[in-house]
SEKOLLUM-860910 format. One line per field, with one value per residue: z, x, y of N, C-alpha, C in turn; residue number from 1. Coordinates in steps of 0.1 Angstrom, whole numbers. Layout:
BEGIN
n_c3: Z, ... .
n_c1: X, ... .
n_c2: Y, ... .
ca_c3: Z, ... .
ca_c1: X, ... .
ca_c2: Y, ... .
c_c3: Z, ... .
c_c1: X, ... .
c_c2: Y, ... .
n: NUM, ... .
END
This chain:
BEGIN
n_c3: 496, 487, 466, 448, 443, 430, 410, 394, 390, 370, 350, 345, 336, 313, 295, 293, 279, 253, 246, 240, 221, 199, 198, 190, 165, 149, 152, 137, 112, 105, 106, 85, 62, 63, 55, 29, 15, 15, 0, -22, -32, -35, -54, -75, -78, -83, -109, -123, -121, -136, -164, -171, -194, -210, -194, -183, -202, -212, -188, -176, -184, -172, -145, -141, -143, -122, -100, -103, -99, -73, -57, -64, -55, -30, -20, -26, -10, 14, 17, 16, 42, 60, 57, 68, 93, 101, 115, 141, 150, 151, 174, 192, 196, 205, 230, 242, 244, 259, 285, 291, 291, 307, 332, 336, 339, 361, 378, 378, 386, 413, 423, 424, 440, 468, 484, 469, 450, 443, 442, 416, 406, 375, 363, 371, 351, 327, 333, 335, 310, 295, 304, 298, 270, 264, 273, 255, 231, 238, 240, 211, 201, 211, 201, 175, 173, 183, 161, 140, 149, 149, 121, 111, 121, 108, 83, 83, 89, 64, 46, 53, 52, 22, 12, 22, 7, -18, -18, -14, -39, -56, -45, -55, -82, -89, -81, -100, -127, -125, -122, -107, -99, -100, -74, -70, -66, -55, -72, -64, -36, -26, -34, -17, 9, 9, 5, 30, 48, 43, 51, 78, 83, 82, 99, 95, 90, 69, 51, 48, 36, 8, 20, 47, 47, 36, 58, 78, 67, 65, 95, 105, 87, 96, 121, 118, 102, 89, 93, 113, 133, 164, 166, 163, 139, 120, 94, 81, 89, 81, 52, 49, 56, 33, 13, 18, 15, -9, -24, -15, -35, -57, -76, -64, -42, -53, -66, -43, -30, -49, -47 .
n_c1: 222, 202, 188, 209, 213, 189, 190, 213, 200, 180, 198, 209, 186, 179, 205, 200, 176, 185, 208, 192, 174, 195, 204, 184, 179, 203, 204, 179, 188, 209, 197, 179, 198, 212, 190, 186, 209, 211, 189, 197, 219, 207, 189, 208, 216, 191, 188, 210, 205, 181, 188, 208, 232, 234, 232, 256, 275, 270, 276, 300, 324, 323, 317, 341, 359, 351, 359, 384, 395, 409, 392, 366, 366, 370, 348, 328, 337, 332, 307, 297, 309, 296, 269, 270, 278, 264, 238, 246, 261, 238, 225, 244, 242, 218, 218, 239, 223, 203, 215, 227, 210, 191, 204, 210, 186, 174, 195, 192, 165, 169, 183, 167, 146, 149, 134, 116, 129, 158, 189, 209, 236, 256, 264, 244, 222, 232, 231, 202, 195, 202, 186, 163, 163, 165, 141, 124, 133, 123, 94, 90, 95, 74, 51, 54, 54, 27, 12, 18, 6, -21, -22, -22, -42, -63, -57, -64, -92, -101, -93, -109, -135, -133, -130, -154, -172, -162, -171, -197, -205, -196, -215, -238, -233, -233, -259, -274, -264, -255, -229, -196, -183, -162, -155, -158, -140, -142, -125, -125, -135, -111, -91, -98, -95, -66, -58, -68, -55, -25, -30, -31, -6, 9, -2, -25, -58, -83, -94, -74, -56, -30, -10, -11, -5, 22, 33, 29, 45, 71, 78, 74, 96, 119, 117, 121, 144, 169, 197, 194, 177, 176, 163, 161, 147, 145, 151, 132, 107, 110, 109, 84, 72, 78, 67, 40, 38, 43, 21, -1, -6, -17, -34, -44, -53, -74, -90, -100, -113, -135, -149 .
n_c2: 365, 345, 359, 360, 334, 329, 346, 334, 309, 316, 327, 302, 287, 302, 297, 270, 268, 281, 265, 242, 250, 254, 229, 212, 223, 219, 190, 183, 193, 176, 152, 156, 160, 134, 118, 129, 127, 97, 93, 102, 85, 63, 66, 70, 44, 30, 41, 36, 7, 5, 17, 1, -13, 8, 30, 29, 29, 56, 74, 61, 72, 99, 93, 79, 100, 117, 103, 99, 124, 142, 160, 153, 126, 128, 141, 121, 101, 114, 118, 93, 85, 102, 94, 70, 73, 92, 89, 77, 102, 117, 104, 109, 136, 140, 127, 141, 166, 161, 152, 175, 198, 190, 187, 213, 227, 214, 221, 249, 251, 242, 262, 282, 272, 256, 240, 223, 210, 190, 187, 172, 153, 155, 129, 114, 120, 109, 81, 79, 87, 66, 45, 55, 53, 28, 19, 34, 18, -5, 0, 8, -16, -31, -20, -22, -51, -54, -41, -57, -81, -72, -68, -92, -104, -90, -96, -125, -123, -110, -130, -151, -142, -137, -162, -174, -159, -170, -196, -192, -183, -203, -224, -211, -211, -238, -245, -233, -238, -264, -273, -269, -236, -208, -186, -150, -122, -90, -64, -38, -38, -52, -34, -12, -23, -27, 0, 12, -4, 4, 30, 26, 18, 43, 56, 75, 91, 77, 92, 112, 138, 147, 164, 157, 129, 129, 142, 124, 104, 113, 118, 91, 79, 91, 83, 53, 51, 33, 43, 60, 50, 28, 5, -31, -43, -21, -17, -35, -22, 1, -1, -12, 11, 29, 15, 19, 45, 50, 34, 51, 72, 100, 92, 70, 80, 96, 77, 59, 80, 84, 59 .
ca_c3: 488, 480, 454, 440, 436, 420, 395, 387, 383, 360, 339, 337, 327, 299, 289, 289, 266, 242, 241, 234, 205, 191, 197, 182, 148, 147, 151, 126, 100, 102, 103, 70, 55, 60, 45, 15, 10, 15, -13, -36, -35, -38, -67, -86, -80, -93, -124, -129, -126, -149, -174, -174, -201, -216, -184, -180, -214, -212, -178, -172, -187, -161, -133, -138, -141, -108, -90, -104, -93, -58, -51, -64, -47, -15, -18, -27, 4, 26, 18, 23, 57, 66, 56, 76, 108, 107, 124, 153, 155, 159, 185, 202, 199, 215, 242, 250, 245, 272, 298, 295, 294, 319, 344, 336, 340, 374, 388, 379, 398, 426, 431, 425, 449, 470, 489, 461, 440, 449, 433, 409, 398, 362, 361, 373, 340, 320, 336, 332, 294, 289, 310, 289, 255, 265, 276, 242, 223, 240, 237, 199, 197, 215, 194, 161, 172, 183, 148, 132, 151, 142, 106, 108, 125, 99, 70, 85, 87, 53, 40, 58, 43, 7, 9, 23, -4, -30, -13, -16, -51, -61, -44, -67, -96, -87, -80, -113, -138, -123, -121, -98, -106, -94, -69, -76, -56, -60, -71, -58, -21, -24, -33, -6, 21, 7, 7, 43, 52, 39, 59, 92, 84, 82, 110, 91, 86, 56, 41, 49, 21, 4, 33, 60, 46, 35, 68, 86, 63, 69, 108, 105, 81, 106, 134, 116, 92, 94, 98, 125, 145, 170, 165, 153, 127, 115, 81, 76, 93, 70, 39, 48, 55, 23, 4, 21, 13, -26, -27, -13, -47, -59, -84, -57, -32, -61, -69, -32, -27, -60, -44 .
ca_c1: 223, 192, 188, 220, 209, 177, 194, 219, 191, 174, 207, 212, 176, 180, 214, 196, 167, 193, 213, 181, 170, 206, 209, 173, 182, 213, 198, 170, 196, 218, 186, 177, 210, 214, 178, 187, 222, 207, 181, 208, 227, 194, 184, 218, 216, 181, 190, 220, 198, 171, 195, 217, 244, 232, 237, 273, 282, 269, 280, 310, 334, 320, 320, 356, 365, 349, 366, 399, 398, 409, 381, 354, 368, 369, 333, 320, 340, 328, 291, 297, 311, 285, 257, 271, 281, 253, 229, 252, 261, 225, 220, 252, 237, 205, 226, 244, 213, 195, 220, 233, 201, 184, 212, 210, 174, 174, 203, 185, 151, 171, 190, 156, 137, 157, 126, 107, 139, 169, 202, 213, 250, 258, 264, 231, 214, 237, 222, 186, 194, 204, 174, 150, 166, 161, 125, 118, 132, 111, 82, 88, 91, 61, 39, 57, 47, 12, 8, 19, -6, -32, -24, -24, -56, -71, -58, -71, -105, -105, -91, -120, -145, -132, -132, -167, -179, -162, -180, -212, -205, -195, -228, -249, -230, -238, -273, -279, -257, -253, -215, -189, -178, -152, -158, -153, -135, -146, -113, -128, -132, -97, -82, -102, -87, -54, -55, -68, -41, -16, -33, -30, 8, 13, -11, -35, -71, -88, -96, -62, -49, -16, -2, -12, 3, 34, 40, 31, 55, 85, 78, 78, 107, 129, 117, 124, 152, 180, 206, 189, 169, 182, 153, 166, 142, 142, 150, 119, 98, 112, 107, 69, 66, 79, 59, 27, 35, 42, 10, -9, -3, -26, -44, -50, -64, -86, -98, -105, -126, -147, -156 .
ca_c2: 352, 340, 366, 359, 318, 329, 352, 323, 299, 323, 326, 290, 283, 307, 290, 257, 267, 283, 253, 232, 254, 251, 213, 209, 228, 211, 174, 184, 196, 165, 140, 158, 157, 119, 113, 135, 117, 82, 94, 106, 71, 51, 73, 67, 30, 28, 48, 26, -6, 6, 21, -10, -12, 21, 40, 24, 35, 73, 79, 57, 82, 109, 87, 78, 115, 122, 94, 103, 138, 143, 168, 145, 113, 132, 145, 110, 94, 122, 114, 79, 84, 110, 85, 57, 77, 106, 85, 76, 114, 125, 100, 113, 148, 138, 122, 154, 175, 156, 154, 189, 208, 184, 192, 229, 230, 208, 231, 264, 250, 239, 274, 290, 266, 245, 231, 215, 206, 184, 187, 159, 152, 153, 116, 106, 121, 96, 67, 82, 87, 51, 38, 60, 47, 13, 20, 37, 8, -18, 3, 7, -29, -36, -13, -29, -65, -53, -37, -70, -91, -66, -67, -106, -108, -85, -105, -137, -122, -111, -143, -159, -135, -139, -176, -177, -154, -179, -208, -189, -181, -216, -230, -206, -216, -252, -247, -226, -244, -280, -275, -261, -224, -200, -174, -139, -111, -77, -58, -25, -42, -56, -20, -5, -31, -24, 13, 15, -11, 13, 44, 23, 17, 56, 60, 85, 87, 71, 105, 121, 145, 148, 171, 150, 117, 132, 145, 113, 96, 119, 114, 78, 76, 93, 74, 41, 53, 23, 49, 67, 42, 17, -8, -43, -44, -8, -17, -40, -14, 14, -6, -10, 26, 34, 11, 24, 59, 50, 33, 62, 83, 109, 85, 59, 88, 97, 64, 58, 89, 80, 47 .
c_c3: 483, 470, 444, 434, 427, 406, 387, 382, 370, 346, 335, 330, 314, 290, 283, 276, 253, 237, 235, 224, 196, 187, 189, 165, 144, 144, 139, 111, 95, 99, 88, 60, 53, 52, 30, 8, 7, 1, -25, -41, -39, -51, -77, -88, -89, -104, -129, -131, -137, -163, -180, -183, -208, -207, -183, -190, -216, -201, -170, -173, -176, -150, -130, -136, -127, -97, -90, -100, -79, -52, -52, -57, -33, -12, -17, -12, 15, 27, 23, 37, 65, 66, 67, 90, 111, 116, 139, 159, 159, 172, 196, 206, 208, 229, 249, 254, 259, 285, 301, 299, 307, 335, 346, 342, 356, 384, 391, 389, 410, 431, 432, 437, 457, 478, 481, 450, 448, 438, 428, 405, 383, 357, 362, 358, 328, 320, 332, 319, 289, 294, 300, 277, 254, 266, 261, 233, 224, 237, 221, 194, 199, 207, 179, 163, 173, 171, 139, 136, 147, 127, 104, 111, 115, 87, 71, 84, 75, 42, 41, 49, 28, 3, 13, 11, -17, -29, -15, -33, -59, -58, -53, -80, -100, -89, -94, -126, -136, -124, -112, -107, -97, -87, -73, -65, -61, -61, -63, -42, -21, -24, -20, 7, 20, 10, 22, 52, 54, 47, 72, 93, 88, 94, 108, 88, 72, 45, 43, 34, 21, 17, 42, 58, 42, 49, 79, 80, 67, 84, 110, 100, 88, 117, 133, 107, 98, 100, 110, 136, 150, 173, 156, 140, 119, 102, 76, 78, 81, 56, 36, 50, 40, 11, 6, 14, -4, -30, -25, -25, -47, -66, -75, -46, -40, -62, -57, -28, -37, -57, -36 .
c_c1: 213, 186, 197, 218, 198, 181, 203, 211, 184, 185, 209, 200, 175, 192, 209, 186, 175, 200, 203, 175, 181, 207, 196, 173, 191, 210, 189, 176, 203, 210, 183, 187, 212, 203, 181, 199, 218, 197, 188, 214, 217, 190, 195, 218, 205, 181, 199, 213, 188, 178, 204, 230, 246, 238, 251, 280, 283, 276, 292, 323, 333, 322, 335, 364, 364, 357, 382, 405, 398, 397, 368, 353, 365, 355, 323, 324, 333, 312, 288, 297, 301, 271, 258, 274, 271, 243, 235, 258, 249, 224, 230, 247, 228, 208, 231, 236, 205, 203, 226, 221, 191, 190, 211, 197, 171, 182, 197, 172, 157, 177, 177, 145, 142, 147, 120, 118, 151, 178, 206, 228, 248, 257, 250, 221, 220, 231, 208, 185, 193, 192, 162, 150, 162, 146, 120, 119, 122, 99, 80, 86, 80, 51, 43, 49, 32, 6, 7, 8, -19, -36, -28, -38, -65, -71, -64, -85, -108, -104, -103, -131, -147, -134, -148, -176, -176, -170, -195, -214, -204, -209, -239, -247, -234, -252, -279, -276, -253, -239, -207, -185, -169, -159, -153, -151, -136, -132, -114, -127, -117, -88, -87, -95, -73, -49, -58, -57, -28, -17, -29, -13, 15, 6, -19, -48, -73, -91, -86, -59, -36, -6, -1, -3, 16, 42, 40, 44, 70, 86, 85, 91, 121, 128, 122, 137, 164, 193, 204, 183, 178, 174, 158, 161, 137, 140, 136, 108, 98, 106, 91, 61, 65, 70, 45, 25, 37, 28, -2, -6, -18, -37, -50, -59, -76, -99, -106, -117, -138, -153, -169 .
c_c2: 345, 346, 362, 344, 322, 335, 341, 312, 303, 321, 313, 281, 289, 302, 278, 256, 273, 271, 240, 236, 252, 236, 208, 209, 220, 197, 174, 184, 183, 153, 143, 156, 141, 116, 117, 128, 102, 82, 93, 92, 62, 55, 69, 54, 27, 33, 38, 12, -4, 9, 10, -6, 2, 34, 39, 32, 51, 76, 74, 67, 94, 104, 85, 91, 119, 115, 96, 116, 137, 148, 158, 132, 117, 135, 129, 101, 101, 118, 103, 78, 89, 101, 72, 61, 88, 101, 82, 89, 121, 116, 104, 129, 147, 134, 136, 165, 173, 158, 167, 199, 202, 188, 205, 234, 226, 216, 243, 263, 249, 254, 285, 285, 256, 234, 221, 208, 201, 182, 173, 160, 150, 138, 110, 108, 112, 85, 68, 82, 73, 45, 42, 57, 35, 11, 24, 25, 0, -15, 4, -6, -36, -29, -21, -42, -65, -50, -49, -78, -83, -69, -83, -111, -102, -93, -118, -135, -118, -120, -151, -153, -138, -153, -181, -171, -163, -190, -204, -189, -195, -225, -224, -212, -231, -252, -245, -235, -259, -281, -265, -248, -218, -188, -161, -128, -97, -69, -42, -27, -44, -42, -13, -9, -26, -10, 17, 6, -3, 24, 39, 21, 32, 62, 74, 80, 81, 84, 116, 127, 143, 152, 161, 134, 118, 135, 134, 102, 101, 117, 101, 71, 80, 87, 62, 39, 41, 30, 59, 62, 30, 5, -18, -44, -33, -10, -23, -30, -3, 11, -7, 1, 30, 30, 16, 36, 59, 44, 43, 75, 90, 103, 75, 69, 91, 87, 57, 67, 89, 66, 50 .
n: 1, 2, 3, 4, 5, 6, 7, 8, 9, 10, 11, 12, 13, 14, 15, 16, 17, 18, 19, 20, 21, 22, 23, 24, 25, 26, 27, 28, 29, 30, 31, 32, 33, 34, 35, 36, 37, 38, 39, 40, 41, 42, 43, 44, 45, 46, 47, 48, 49, 50, 51, 52, 53, 54, 55, 56, 57, 58, 59, 60, 61, 62, 63, 64, 65, 66, 67, 68, 69, 70, 71, 72, 73, 74, 75, 76, 77, 78, 79, 80, 81, 82, 83, 84, 85, 86, 87, 88, 89, 90, 91, 92, 93, 94, 95, 96, 97, 98, 99, 100, 101, 102, 103, 104, 105, 106, 107, 108, 109, 110, 111, 112, 113, 114, 115, 116, 117, 118, 119, 120, 121, 122, 123, 124, 125, 126, 127, 128, 129, 130, 131, 132, 133, 134, 135, 136, 137, 138, 139, 140, 141, 142, 143, 144, 145, 146, 147, 148, 149, 150, 151, 152, 153, 154, 155, 156, 157, 158, 159, 160, 161, 162, 163, 164, 165, 166, 167, 168, 169, 170, 171, 172, 173, 174, 175, 176, 177, 178, 179, 180, 181, 182, 183, 184, 185, 186, 187, 188, 189, 190, 191, 192, 193, 194, 195, 196, 197, 198, 199, 200, 201, 202, 203, 204, 205, 206, 207, 208, 209, 210, 211, 212, 213, 214, 215, 216, 217, 218, 219, 220, 221, 222, 223, 224, 225, 226, 227, 228, 229, 230, 231, 232, 233, 234, 235, 236, 237, 238, 239, 240, 241, 242, 243, 244, 245, 246, 247, 248, 249, 250, 251, 252, 253, 254, 255, 256, 257, 258, 259 .
END
């Protein structure tokens, strides 16, 4: 009987691993698709806003043909629905993966070693997942507010230093010219501070290369994407992450390295 339990435990453990791999791949695929579909619609809106009337005159006829065609309209509606519901579906898949695999792994361990493991009912993992999600959201909010406070403190320090330098410059001009002058803020120092602040936003080192920056951006973009994240201020965080990534361009990277 004990050998049969161990064999069943190993089988359940193997099934759990297979489900884990399949679910991870499916979640990754849907997350990427949500990001690509969102980027597609944002690109279309940006192109339309830049092109103005010219864009409307050139592509209005094509757009009407697509919308009037049953297949084209169905594709557009499907993409919009997928964009709106994709994040919720990903969250549901993560929920299913957790409760299913954790139940299988625990049951497998219990069958193989009843002394060190205790059997847990399937419903217990539902409550555990809900609590873990609440803890994760609270932790994300705590880290965000903590980072905001650090940025505010850093900004205050820089503001104080710049005003102090202006005061020194004004005093020097007054002493040498007999009149008040204006302080000068070195643009290189200002650029350096801005570059390093954006590196802090993405969580990369100041000497990070393009691959590291892109990898960090993708990771944070998925974590805080408004369609995927449950954090209340996810949109604001995502916009800050995107702005930081756009600032850390190849030209700005080279300029920072040459300083």
